[in-house]
N, C-alpha and C positions, 0 to 999 in steps of 0.2 A: 750267192744263195739262191736255191730254187725258191719259186713263189710259194709252193705248198708247204715246204718246210719253214719258211717265214710266216706263213698264215698260222701253223700249228703253234709256233713260238709266241706269236704276238696273241692269239686267242688264249693261250695258257696264261700269259702275263695279264691279260685283261681279267681273267677269272680271279687270279691271285690278288690283284690289286682293287678287285670289286669295281670294276669298270673304269678305272682313273688313267689308263694309259693313254698316251699321246705319242704317235710314231713319227719320226723325222725322215722326210724322204729326201735323199740326196744323190744326184744322177751322176755326180762326178766333178772332178776338178781338173788339177794339173795332169796333163798326159803322163809325164815322168813317173809322178807318184803312183798312178793308176797302173802303169806298166810293171811296178814292183809288185803288184797284186795280181798280175797276169791278165789284166785288162787292157785290150789294144783297139777298142773302138774309138771312132772319132766322135766329136761333139754329137752330131746328129744321129748317129748309130746309138750313142748312149741313151738319147731321148727316146729312140724308137724301142729300145730295149726296156726302159722304164716304163713306157705305155703297156707294152705286152705283160711286164710284170703286174702292173696295178690292175690291167684288166682281169688277169687271172686271180689275183689277190681278192679283189672286191667280190668277184663271182663266189670264190669259196668261202669267204667271210659270211656272205649272205645266205649260205647252206646249199649252193647249187653244186651239182657233180659237173666237173669241168673236163672237157676234152677241147684241146687248144693246140693249133699248130701255126705258129707264126714265123717270122724271119729269123728271130733269136731265141725263142722259147718254145717247148713242146710239153704238153702233159696229156695223160690219157687216163680218163675216168678218176680224176682226182675228186676227193671229197674231205671235208673237215668233219671229224666226228665230234669233237666237243667245242661247240659255238662260243664266240665271245659274248660278254655281257652287253656292251654297247652295240646298238642297232643303228644303222644296218651293220656297221663295223666301227672299230675304235677311230678316233680322230686322226687325220693325217695332217701333217705340219711339213711346210717347206719354208724356203726364204721368203716365200710371198704370204706366209701367215697359215692360220688354220683355215681348212676348206673341206667341204664335203661335196664329192663328185656325185652328181645324179647319174 
C-alpha cells in the first residue's frame, strides 16, 4: 500500500474513533508468505522500505506537503487534506511496544 493511501485511511479511522486508533507496524516475516503477496525484498530491503514509508507517513500526518524520492518509494506533492485528531500523528505500535518517533 502506498504511504499516502495509508495516511488517508489512518487519518479517517483516527477521526471516526475520536483519536483512539493505534497502528501496528509490521515489516514482514516469512519470505515464502511475503512472496505470495508479491513482495520479494530481503530482510534489509524490507526495513529500508519501512523506513521510507514511515518517513513519508509521518510528514504527511503532520500536515506537510511531501515530495520524496527514495530507493523504494516516490511521491510528488502529496498532502493530507483531512488531518488526524492525534498529534503529531496516531500512535505507532511494533513488537517493541508503543513509541513516538521524533
